N, C-alpha and C positions, 0 to 999 in steps of 0.2 A: 085639328085646325088646318085650314088650307094655307098654301104659301102666301096667298094674297093677304089673308087675315094676319098671318105672322108678320108680314111686312108692315101692315098698318100698325100693329102693336109696337113694333120696333121704332117706327117713326114717331109714335106718341111718346115713347120713352125718351127719344132724342130731343123732342120738343121740351119735355120737362127738364132734361139735363141742361139744355141751353138756358132755360129760365133761371135755374139754380145757379149756373155759371154767372149770369148777369147780376143776380143778387149778391153773389160772392164778390164780384168786381166792385159793386157799389159799396159793400161793407169794407173792402180794403182801402177805401178812400180816406178813412179816418183811423188814427191809431187805436182808439178805444174799441173799434169793431173789427180791426184787421184780422185778429185771430179767428173770429167767427167767419169772416170771408174766406179764409184759407180752408176751413172745415167745409164750407158750402162747396167750394171748388173741388175738393177731394171727393165729396159725395157725388157731385155731378159727373166727375170723371169715372167713378166706380159704376154708376148707372149706365153710362155710355158704353163702357167696356163689356159689362154683363149683357146688355142688349145686343151688342155686336156678335156675341157668341151664339145667339139664336138665329142668326141670318141663315136662311135656307141654303145659300150657295157657299157658305164658308167651309173650307176644308183645312186639313193640317191642324186639327184641334190640339194635338199633343205638342206640336212645335210652338204654337201660339201660347199655350199654357205655360210651357217652360220659360218663354220670353217674359210673360207677365210675372211669373213667380220670381225669376232671377232679378228682373228690373225692380219689382216691388220690394223685395228684401234688400237689394242693394241701396235703393233710395232711402228706405227706412233706416238702415245702418248708418249711411253717410250723414243723414239729417240729424241723427242722434249724436254722432261723435264730432261733427265739424264745429270748430270754434267760430264765434261771431266774427272774429277778425278775418277768417277765411271764407266767410259766406259769399263774397263777390266771386271768388274763384269757383266755388261750387255752382253758383248760378251760371257762370260762364261755361262750365263743363256740361251741365244739364242742358243748357241752351244749345251747345254744340251737338249733343246727342239728338235733340229734336231736329236740328238742321240736317244732321247726318241721316236720320230716318226719312226726312222729306226728300233728300237727294236720292236715297236708296229706292224709295217708292217711285220717284221719277225715272230712275234707271230701269226698273222692272217694267213700267208702263211703256217706256221707249223701246225696250227689247221686244215687247209683245204687240205693240200697236203702231209701229213706224208707218205702215201704209195708210193708217187713219190720220190724215193731216191735222184735223182739229184736236184729237186727243194727243197726238205727238207734239203739237205746238204748245199745248198747256203743260205737258210734262217737261218739255224743254225749258220753259220759263221757270217751272218749279225746280228743275235741276240746276239752272244758273244761280238762282237765289239761294237754294239750299247749300250748294257747294261753297259759295262765297261766305255764307254765314258760318258754316262749321269751321272753315279755315281761320276766319277772323276771330271766332270764339276761342279757338285753341291758342292763338297769339295772345289774346286778352288774358286767358288763364295763365299762360307762361310768364307774362310780364308781372301780373299781380302776385304770382307764386315765387317770383325771383329767379325763374329759370332763364329768362331773357332780361337784358337790361331794361329798366323802366324808361330810360331816355328814348327819344325818337331815333330809330335806326333808318337814316336817310341814305338811300342808294343813289348813285349817279344817274342823272336823267330819268328820275323815277316816274315823273308824270308821263313821259313819252313811252317808257317801257311798260308801265301799268296799262296805259290806254291800248297799246299794241297787243298785250296779252289778252285783255278783255275782248277787243274786236276780233282777234283771230279765234279765240275760244268760242265766242258766240257764232262766228262764221262757220266754224267746223261743225257745230251742232246743227245749224240750219242746213248745211250741206248733207249731213247725215239723214235729215228728214226728207229733203228734196230727192236725194239719190236712193232713199230707202236702203241705207247701208249701215248696219250695226257696227262695222269695223271702225267708224269714225267716232263712236260714242266714248270710247276710252280716252283718246286725246282730248275730247270735249270736256270731260269731267276733270282730267288732270290740269288742263289750262285754267279752268274756273277755280279749282282749288288753289292753284298758284297765284291767281289774281287776288283771292281772299287773303293769302299770306302777305303779298306785296302791299295790299291796301292797308293792313293793320300794323305792319312793322314801323312805319314812320309816325305812328301815333304814340304820344307820351303816356306814361303810366297814369298821370293825373286825369287823363281823358278816357281811361279804360271803362269806367262805369257807363259812359255815354255809348261806347262801342258795344258793350254788353246789351244795353237797352235797345239800341237800333238793330243789332243782329237778332235779338229776340223778336222784334217787330217783323223783320224780314223772314224769320223762320215761320211766323204765323202766315205771312203772305204765301210762302212756298207750300205750306200745308194746305192752304185754301186752293191754290192752283192745282195741286195733286188731287184734291177732292173733286174739283170740276172734271179732271181727267177720268176719275173713277165713276162718275155719275152714270155714264152710258154703259158701264159694264155690269156684270152680275152682282157686284157689291155696291150697287148704286146708293143704297141706304147709308152705308158707311161713308160714301163720298159726300153726301149731304152733310153728315155730321162733321166731316173734316172741313168742309167749306165754312160752316158756321163757327167752329172752333178756331179756324185760321183767321177769320175776320175779327173775332173777339180779341185774339192774341195780337194780331197785327195792329188793330186800332189802339188798344191799350198801350202796347209797346211804343207806338209812334207818339202818342200823347206824352208818355213819360220821357221819351227822348227829347221832345221839344221843350218840356218843362226844365229838364236838366241843363240843356244848352242855354236856355233863357237865364237860369240861375247863375251861369258863369259868363253871361253876356257874350256868348259865342254862337256863331251860326254852325249848323251841322256840317256844312261844307268846310268850314274852317277847322273843325275838329278832325275831319277825315283827310283833308288835303293841305292843312296849314303847317304840319310838323311842329306843333306847339312845343316850345321848350328847346328847340334846336338853335334858335338865334340868340346871340348874346344880349344881356341886358344893357340898356343905355342909361347914362346918368352918373356913372362912376360909383365909387364905394359909398356906403351909407354913412352919413355924418353921425357922430355921437359915440357913446360907449355903452357896452353891456354892463348892467348893474345887478349883482346877485343879491338875493334876500334869503334869510333863514326862516324855518318853520315858525319859530316863536314870534318873529316880527309879523309874519303873515297872519298868525292867530290874533295878534293885538289889533291889526288893521280891521280884520273881519268882525271881531267882537264889538267894536264901537262904530260900525258902519251904519248909515241910515238905510241902506239897501245893498244887497250883494246880488250880482248877476253872474251865473256860472255859464261859460261857453265851452262845451265839451267838443273834442275832436277825436281823430283816429288814435292818438296816444292813450286816451282813456280806454279805448277798446283793446288796444294791444296789451295794456297792463291789467286789464280786467278790474279796473278801479271803480266801477260804477257803484259797488256796495259802499266803499269808503266815501264816495261823493255824496251818496244818499245820507250816510251817517253825519257827514259834515253839515249838510243842509238842515237835517233835523235838529242838530245841536244849536245851529245859529238861530233857527226859528224858536227853539225853546228859550233862547236868550232875548227874544223879541226882535231879532233882525230878519226882515223879510228877504226871501230868497226866490229868485226866478232863474229859469234856464233859457238861454238864447240858442236856438237851433238853426243852423244854416242848412239849406236844402241839400248841399253836397258835402257837409261835414262827414268825415269817415270816407268810406269807399263805395257807398251806395245810398240812394234815398231812403230816409227813415232809419238809418243805421243807429244814430244817437237815440232816437225815440224808442227803438226796441230795447237797447241796452238799459235805458233808464226805467222803462216800463217793467223790465225783468226784476228790478229791485224795489218796485213799488212807488216810484216817483209819480205823483198825481199828474194826469194829463193837463189839468188846468194851470200847472206851473211851467209848462213848456210853451214857448213863444217863438214864432218864426221871425225871420229878419225884418219884415215889414212891420210887424207888431211891436218890436222891442227896440229898434234902432233909435227912436226918439228919446228913450229912457236913459241911454248911456251917459249923456251929459249931466244928468241929475243923480247919478249913482256914485257912491263913495268908492266902492271896490268892485272891479270885474275880475273874476278868476277864470283864466283861460287854461284849460286842461288838455294838452296834447293837440290843440288846433293850431294851424299855421297859415296856410294860404287864405282861408276864409276870414282871417282877421288882419290881413296884410294891407296897410294903407297905401302900398305901392299901386293898388288898384285905382287910386285917385290920380296917379301921376302919368302923364303922357310919356311914352318911351318905355314903359314897363310892359312886359308880356301879359300882365294881369290887368292892364288898363281897361276900365269899363266894367270889370266884374263886380257885381253887387256883393258887398262884404258886410260883416258885422262891424259897425263903427265903434269898436270898443275903445279906440284911442281917445275918445271924447270923455271918458270917465276920469274922475279925480285921481284914482290909482288903478293901475292894471298890473295884476300878478300873473305871470305866464309860467306854468309848469311844463317843462320839457326835459327830455333825457340828456340832451347835449346841445351843442351850438350848430347842429346841422340845419340845412335849408328844408323847406317844405317839400311835399311830394312833387310839386311842379318845378322844383329846383331853383327857386327864386328867393333871394335874400329878403327877410321880413323886416321892413323898416320900423314896425311897431316896437321891436325889441330895443331900439336905440332911442326911443322917446324918453323925455325927462320923467314922465309919470309912470314908466314901465320898469318893473323889476322881475328878475328871473329866479324861479324856484326850481333848481335842477334836481333831477332824479326820476326814477320810475314812479309813475303816477300813483300806484297803489301805496307805495312806501311814503312818498312825499306827502300825499293827502292824509295818510294815516298819522304821520308826524304832526301835521297841522291840527288834526283832531285831538291828539294827545295834549298838545300845547293849549288848545282852546278849552279843554276841560279844566285846565289849571287856572284859567281867568275867572274872576269873580262875576 
């Protein structure tokens, strides 16, 4: 087979892979088909990788094979052992690896094609975005993992310093291209990495999922730009594949970022430049008292309710209490009490977090309702059971002066009775006092979610 025919065959495989990628993205839009979408995406990536190995101009097969094997085995292992509570950190790390790969490709292209202004310009743009993305992703991982404080780390004159680092870094890169001098490439990458760190440090832990989503989108853009730079070279086929993959990742990540920001009623610029959580709350201490309740009293309320709505949050994920929650829901329905689940888009630490946990234990998708679907039902519900959720049920979002003001929340405070299971009296991930806990209709069931809900299940079994 001639090189031309081989190239045509590879292009055909890339087209098929792209179509399968698109089908995978479409399937990921619904919880019931998300797993299928992930399989589709994996198959598409496998097809693209195999096709690339047949490129007539590809060299260093052994080195590439080692990279594929090490990366594949590492990804398989980490995906098997990671806890659901640590999934956002893993996403941040893997996104950082993608951004780092994009920056490395840009560096190689710049070292080899500085005299070619068009190729060098595209590689420079890919290097800027890739470097910023990997640094910001590492900060996001460190904050979610607890290696860095989750609160905003605000440095003096940060906006001026950050802008100066960005301008100087990009200027150094442009000078390297104009002067055709590789000596300036190292300070270019160092300054852009520094800018990525400075950009992410003032962002609070509650906003890290948005950071991960946006850096994922930026990584896609960087990969696409690198692909354009490769198109005119001997590996042009691979360049086209990178362009298409980068566009898909960039567009999907951008859409997810916009949706997450909308769910918090925050602009993306506010997330990245607002230092959310660093300013003190206004309005003084919350009026009212915290009221504790025991498992037996909770069981009695649930057993005779007209309807129960369960609002899960990150505390359920930490305690791995989803199986006990499913057992509780099944027991209530066996007693004739309808049960629904209220899912906030940013409950947990990433979109779909609660959906995945509940799906793992067999909770039917038709029992899961998003905020817009279920908010009107709280006022006619006897009992709402909040399990480990905090900021997404905080009525402070309705009060001017609160940092949460304007954030769409689950209006659970409208129910006749609200039971909140939490480990202690700490604040939410955003560091803001929850006014719900002090409402007259709210009682607190303290303890680890798995044990606390297990105790309620045991008491519920005793009721007639």
